[in-house]
MARLOVO-411727 format. One record per atom (N, C-alpha, C): residue in one letter; atom name; x, y, z. Coordinates in nm, 3 decimals, always signed. Layout:
(atom A, CA, (X, Y, Z));
...
This chain:
(atom M, N, (+0.165, -0.771, +0.632));
(atom M, CA, (+0.200, -0.655, +0.551));
(atom M, C, (+0.071, -0.588, +0.496));
(atom K, N, (-0.025, -0.669, +0.464));
(atom K, CA, (-0.153, -0.618, +0.412));
(atom K, C, (-0.219, -0.531, +0.521));
(atom E, N, (-0.210, -0.576, +0.643));
(atom E, CA, (-0.271, -0.500, +0.754));
(atom E, C, (-0.198, -0.367, +0.775));
(atom L, N, (-0.067, -0.367, +0.754));
(atom L, CA, (+0.011, -0.239, +0.770));
(atom L, C, (-0.039, -0.137, +0.671));
(atom I, N, (-0.048, -0.174, +0.542));
(atom I, CA, (-0.094, -0.082, +0.442));
(atom I, C, (-0.234, -0.033, +0.472));
(atom E, N, (-0.320, -0.127, +0.507));
(atom E, CA, (-0.461, -0.091, +0.538));
(atom E, C, (-0.471, +0.006, +0.654));
(atom F, N, (-0.394, -0.022, +0.757));
(atom F, CA, (-0.393, +0.065, +0.875));
(atom F, C, (-0.350, +0.209, +0.839));
(atom I, N, (-0.242, +0.222, +0.766));
(atom I, CA, (-0.195, +0.354, +0.727));
(atom I, C, (-0.295, +0.428, +0.642));
(atom A, N, (-0.349, +0.359, +0.541));
(atom A, CA, (-0.443, +0.424, +0.445));
(atom A, C, (-0.572, +0.465, +0.516));
(atom K, N, (-0.622, +0.379, +0.608));
(atom K, CA, (-0.747, +0.413, +0.677));
(atom K, C, (-0.730, +0.532, +0.766));
(atom N, N, (-0.611, +0.552, +0.824));
(atom N, CA, (-0.590, +0.667, +0.911));
(atom N, C, (-0.567, +0.796, +0.832));
(atom I, N, (-0.531, +0.784, +0.707));
(atom I, CA, (-0.511, +0.902, +0.625));
(atom I, C, (-0.644, +0.942, +0.555));
(atom A, N, (-0.721, +0.846, +0.512));
(atom A, CA, (-0.840, +0.873, +0.428));
(atom A, C, (-0.955, +0.932, +0.506));
(atom D, N, (-1.036, +1.012, +0.436));
(atom D, CA, (-1.158, +1.065, +0.493));
(atom D, C, (-1.272, +0.960, +0.493));
(atom S, N, (-1.260, +0.866, +0.403));
(atom S, CA, (-1.357, +0.754, +0.393));
(atom S, C, (-1.290, +0.625, +0.417));
(atom P, N, (-1.260, +0.591, +0.543));
(atom P, CA, (-1.184, +0.472, +0.573));
(atom P, C, (-1.261, +0.340, +0.537));
(atom D, N, (-1.396, +0.351, +0.526));
(atom D, CA, (-1.471, +0.232, +0.494));
(atom D, C, (-1.446, +0.188, +0.353));
(atom E, N, (-1.401, +0.276, +0.266));
(atom E, CA, (-1.377, +0.245, +0.124));
(atom E, C, (-1.235, +0.200, +0.094));
(atom V, N, (-1.151, +0.192, +0.197));
(atom V, CA, (-1.011, +0.145, +0.178));
(atom V, C, (-1.014, -0.008, +0.168));
(atom R, N, (-0.947, -0.053, +0.063));
(atom R, CA, (-0.941, -0.198, +0.040));
(atom R, C, (-0.804, -0.235, -0.014));
(atom V, N, (-0.746, -0.341, +0.034));
(atom V, CA, (-0.615, -0.387, -0.010));
(atom V, C, (-0.626, -0.528, -0.060));
(atom E, N, (-0.580, -0.551, -0.180));
(atom E, CA, (-0.577, -0.686, -0.242));
(atom E, C, (-0.432, -0.730, -0.249));
(atom E, N, (-0.412, -0.857, -0.220));
(atom E, CA, (-0.278, -0.915, -0.219));
(atom E, C, (-0.270, -1.021, -0.332));
(atom E, N, (-0.167, -1.016, -0.412));
(atom E, CA, (-0.150, -1.111, -0.518));
(atom E, C, (-0.002, -1.150, -0.526));
(atom E, N, (+0.027, -1.279, -0.537));
(atom E, CA, (+0.164, -1.326, -0.547));
(atom E, C, (+0.205, -1.339, -0.692));
(atom D, N, (+0.310, -1.279, -0.726));
(atom D, CA, (+0.371, -1.285, -0.861));
(atom D, C, (+0.468, -1.397, -0.863));
(atom V, N, (+0.432, -1.512, -0.926));
(atom V, CA, (+0.512, -1.630, -0.922));
(atom V, C, (+0.642, -1.614, -1.000));
(atom E, N, (+0.635, -1.540, -1.111));
(atom E, CA, (+0.756, -1.520, -1.194));
(atom E, C, (+0.867, -1.447, -1.123));
(atom D, N, (+0.831, -1.338, -1.056));
(atom D, CA, (+0.932, -1.256, -0.989));
(atom D, C, (+0.954, -1.296, -0.844));
(atom G, N, (+0.865, -1.373, -0.790));
(atom G, CA, (+0.877, -1.417, -0.651));
(atom G, C, (+0.850, -1.298, -0.555));
(atom R, N, (+0.756, -1.210, -0.590));
(atom R, CA, (+0.725, -1.101, -0.506));
(atom R, C, (+0.573, -1.093, -0.481));
(atom I, N, (+0.535, -1.016, -0.387));
(atom I, CA, (+0.395, -0.995, -0.353));
(atom I, C, (+0.357, -0.859, -0.399));
(atom V, N, (+0.242, -0.852, -0.474));
(atom V, CA, (+0.193, -0.723, -0.519));
(atom V, C, (+0.069, -0.687, -0.435));
(atom F, N, (+0.072, -0.572, -0.374));
(atom F, CA, (-0.040, -0.517, -0.296));
(atom F, C, (-0.105, -0.406, -0.377));
(atom R, N, (-0.235, -0.416, -0.396));
(atom R, CA, (-0.309, -0.311, -0.464));
(atom R, C, (-0.399, -0.239, -0.364));
(atom L, N, (-0.381, -0.110, -0.358));
(atom L, CA, (-0.455, -0.028, -0.259));
(atom L, C, (-0.565, +0.047, -0.332));
(atom F, N, (-0.688, +0.027, -0.292));
(atom F, CA, (-0.807, +0.092, -0.348));
(atom F, C, (-0.859, +0.189, -0.243));
(atom V, N, (-0.881, +0.316, -0.282));
(atom V, CA, (-0.939, +0.413, -0.193));
(atom V, C, (-1.045, +0.489, -0.272));
(atom A, N, (-1.121, +0.571, -0.199));
(atom A, CA, (-1.225, +0.653, -0.262));
(atom A, C, (-1.155, +0.755, -0.352));
(atom E, N, (-1.226, +0.800, -0.458));
(atom E, CA, (-1.167, +0.892, -0.550));
(atom E, C, (-1.120, +1.021, -0.482));
(atom D, N, (-1.191, +1.066, -0.381));
(atom D, CA, (-1.153, +1.192, -0.313));
(atom D, C, (-1.029, +1.174, -0.226));
(atom D, N, (-0.999, +1.049, -0.186));
(atom D, CA, (-0.888, +1.023, -0.100));
(atom D, C, (-0.759, +0.993, -0.171));
(atom K, N, (-0.760, +0.982, -0.301));
(atom K, CA, (-0.641, +0.941, -0.375));
(atom K, C, (-0.526, +1.045, -0.355));
(atom G, N, (-0.562, +1.172, -0.354));
(atom G, CA, (-0.459, +1.272, -0.335));
(atom G, C, (-0.399, +1.267, -0.200));
(atom K, N, (-0.477, +1.236, -0.100));
(atom K, CA, (-0.423, +1.228, +0.039));
(atom K, C, (-0.331, +1.107, +0.051));
(atom V, N, (-0.369, +0.996, -0.006));
(atom V, CA, (-0.293, +0.874, +0.004));
(atom V, C, (-0.161, +0.887, -0.073));
(atom I, N, (-0.166, +0.952, -0.187));
(atom I, CA, (-0.043, +0.971, -0.268));
(atom I, C, (+0.043, +1.077, -0.206));
(atom G, N, (-0.019, +1.185, -0.161));
(atom G, CA, (+0.056, +1.295, -0.095));
(atom G, C, (+0.117, +1.389, -0.194));
(atom R, N, (+0.169, +1.499, -0.141));
(atom R, CA, (+0.232, +1.600, -0.221));
(atom R, C, (+0.364, +1.540, -0.282));
(atom E, N, (+0.372, +1.550, -0.409));
(atom E, CA, (+0.492, +1.497, -0.480));
(atom E, C, (+0.514, +1.345, -0.452));
(atom G, N, (+0.410, +1.276, -0.413));
(atom G, CA, (+0.417, +1.130, -0.389));
(atom G, C, (+0.488, +1.092, -0.263));
(atom R, N, (+0.501, +1.184, -0.168));
(atom R, CA, (+0.578, +1.154, -0.050));
(atom R, C, (+0.511, +1.046, +0.041));
(atom V, N, (+0.381, +1.058, +0.060));
(atom V, CA, (+0.308, +0.962, +0.142));
(atom V, C, (+0.317, +0.824, +0.080));
(atom A, N, (+0.292, +0.814, -0.047));
(atom A, CA, (+0.299, +0.686, -0.117));
(atom A, C, (+0.441, +0.628, -0.107));
(atom Q, N, (+0.538, +0.711, -0.126));
(atom Q, CA, (+0.679, +0.664, -0.118));
(atom Q, C, (+0.710, +0.613, +0.018));
(atom A, N, (+0.659, +0.680, +0.126));
(atom A, CA, (+0.687, +0.640, +0.262));
(atom A, C, (+0.618, +0.505, +0.286));
(atom M, N, (+0.496, +0.484, +0.237));
(atom M, CA, (+0.426, +0.357, +0.254));
(atom M, C, (+0.505, +0.249, +0.180));
(atom R, N, (+0.554, +0.274, +0.067));
(atom R, CA, (+0.632, +0.174, -0.008));
(atom R, C, (+0.760, +0.138, +0.066));
(atom T, N, (+0.825, +0.238, +0.124));
(atom T, CA, (+0.945, +0.212, +0.200));
(atom T, C, (+0.915, +0.120, +0.320));
(atom L, N, (+0.811, +0.153, +0.394));
(atom L, CA, (+0.772, +0.067, +0.511));
(atom L, C, (+0.737, -0.075, +0.464));
(atom L, N, (+0.672, -0.084, +0.352));
(atom L, CA, (+0.636, -0.218, +0.298));
(atom L, C, (+0.762, -0.295, +0.260));
(atom R, N, (+0.860, -0.229, +0.197));
(atom R, CA, (+0.985, -0.296, +0.161));
(atom R, C, (+1.056, -0.349, +0.284));
(atom V, N, (+1.059, -0.269, +0.390));
(atom V, CA, (+1.126, -0.310, +0.514));
(atom V, C, (+1.058, -0.428, +0.577));
(atom A, N, (+0.925, -0.425, +0.583));
(atom A, CA, (+0.848, -0.534, +0.642));
(atom A, C, (+0.868, -0.662, +0.555));
(atom A, N, (+0.868, -0.648, +0.425));
(atom A, CA, (+0.890, -0.763, +0.339));
(atom A, C, (+1.033, -0.822, +0.355));
(atom A, N, (+1.129, -0.733, +0.367));
(atom A, CA, (+1.268, -0.782, +0.383));
(atom A, C, (+1.286, -0.860, +0.515));
(atom K, N, (+1.215, -0.819, +0.619));
(atom K, CA, (+1.218, -0.890, +0.748));
(atom K, C, (+1.161, -1.032, +0.729));
(atom Q, N, (+1.069, -1.048, +0.638));
(atom Q, CA, (+1.007, -1.181, +0.613));
(atom Q, C, (+1.079, -1.254, +0.505));
(atom G, N, (+1.183, -1.192, +0.446));
(atom G, CA, (+1.259, -1.262, +0.346));
(atom G, C, (+1.198, -1.265, +0.212));
(atom T, N, (+1.116, -1.169, +0.177));
(atom T, CA, (+1.048, -1.164, +0.049));
(atom T, C, (+1.054, -1.021, -0.008));
(atom R, N, (+0.994, -1.001, -0.123));
(atom R, CA, (+0.990, -0.867, -0.183));
(atom R, C, (+0.842, -0.833, -0.202));
(atom A, N, (+0.812, -0.702, -0.188));
(atom A, CA, (+0.674, -0.659, -0.203));
(atom A, C, (+0.667, -0.522, -0.280));
(atom V, N, (+0.557, -0.507, -0.352));
(atom V, CA, (+0.535, -0.386, -0.429));
(atom V, C, (+0.394, -0.333, -0.395));
(atom L, N, (+0.383, -0.200, -0.389));
(atom L, CA, (+0.255, -0.136, -0.363));
(atom L, C, (+0.211, -0.064, -0.485));
(atom E, N, (+0.089, -0.088, -0.530));
(atom E, CA, (+0.025, -0.015, -0.638));
(atom E, C, (-0.100, +0.052, -0.583));
(atom I, N, (-0.113, +0.181, -0.612));
(atom I, CA, (-0.234, +0.255, -0.571));
(atom I, C, (-0.317, +0.268, -0.695));
(atom V, N, (-0.439, +0.207, -0.684));
(atom V, CA, (-0.528, +0.198, -0.797));
(atom V, C, (-0.629, +0.311, -0.791));
C-alpha cells in the first residue's frame, strides 16, 4: 500500500525526489496510518482542486487495505 501511494504521488509531483511516505500502525484502532510528505510547491497538486486527487488516493488506499483485511488512513503533511 505504501508503494501505491508513493507511485501516485511521484507521478503527480514536479519534484518526485522529495516524495516520502511513512507508515505507522495504530495499535488502538487496528489501522495503518500513512503520512505523505511532498515538496511545498507540490502540495496543491497532490491535494487537487477541492481535494479530489487526495480523496481519490484515499479511496484507492481503502480498497487496497480492505483486500488485505485491514484499515488504512492517508494523511498529507
